C-alpha positions as CSV (number, residue, x, y, z in Angstrom):
1,M,-6.7,-20.0,20.6
2,P,-8.4,-16.7,19.6
3,G,-5.6,-14.7,21.2
4,V,-3.1,-16.5,19.0
5,V,-5.1,-15.7,15.9
6,Y,-5.4,-12.0,16.9
7,S,-1.7,-11.9,17.6
8,V,-0.8,-13.3,14.2
9,L,-3.2,-10.9,12.5
10,T,-1.7,-8.0,14.4
11,G,1.8,-9.0,13.4
12,I,0.7,-9.2,9.7
13,C,-0.9,-5.8,9.8
14,V,2.0,-4.1,11.6
15,G,4.5,-5.7,9.2
16,A,2.4,-4.6,6.1
17,G,2.0,-1.1,7.5
18,T,5.7,-0.8,8.2
19,V,6.6,-1.9,4.7
20,L,4.1,0.6,3.2
21,F,5.4,3.3,5.5
22,F,9.0,2.8,4.1
23,L,7.7,2.6,0.5
24,L,5.9,5.9,1.0
25,F,9.2,7.6,1.9
26,Q,11.2,5.7,-0.8
27,K,8.8,7.2,-3.4
28,G,9.5,10.7,-2.1
29,G,6.6,11.1,0.3
30,P,6.7,14.1,2.5
31,L,7.8,13.7,6.1
32,S,4.8,15.8,7.2
33,A,2.7,12.7,6.3
34,V,3.9,10.8,9.4
35,P,1.6,12.5,12.0
36,M,-1.4,12.0,9.7
37,I,-0.6,8.3,9.2
38,L,-0.1,7.7,12.9
39,A,-3.3,9.6,14.0
40,G,-5.4,7.9,11.3
41,G,-4.1,4.5,12.4
42,A,-4.9,5.3,16.0
43,A,-8.4,6.4,15.2
44,L,-9.0,3.2,13.1
45,M,-7.7,1.0,15.9
46,A,-10.0,2.7,18.4
47,L,-13.0,2.3,16.2
48,A,-12.0,-1.4,15.6
49,G,-11.9,-1.8,19.4
50,F,-15.5,-0.6,19.7
51,A,-16.7,-2.7,16.7
52,V,-14.7,-5.9,16.9
53,F,-13.6,-6.2,20.5
54,R,-16.7,-4.8,22.1
55,E,-14.8,-2.3,24.2
56,P,-17.1,0.1,26.2
57,V,-17.8,3.4,24.5
58,S,-17.3,6.4,26.8
59,W,-17.4,10.1,26.0
60,H,-13.7,10.4,26.7
61,R,-12.8,7.9,24.0
62,V,-15.2,9.4,21.5
63,V,-13.8,12.9,22.1
64,G,-10.3,11.5,21.6
65,I,-11.2,9.9,18.3
66,V,-13.0,13.0,17.1
67,L,-10.0,15.2,18.0
68,S,-7.6,12.9,16.3
69,I,-9.7,13.0,13.1
70,V,-10.0,16.8,13.4
71,G,-6.2,17.0,13.8
72,L,-5.9,15.0,10.5
73,F,-7.9,17.6,8.7
74,L,-5.9,20.5,10.3
75,L,-2.6,18.9,9.2
76,K,-3.9,18.4,5.7
77,K,-4.1,22.1,5.1
């Protein structure tokens, strides 16, 4: 049963994110925002994996998250 709940929550989050993504571009948002949104989402999902799903933390994963966040700041400039 917990798997079904997580699947439903995932569907809701993906659906809401997709709608917000389209609204961003409908309002004239820059196309350069796409990589920042995707990298930020990936970093948040990885952190949620550690915190919520108790995935093991390894230095490879931490370095990947840090590089993703650094990339966000580099794209911001």
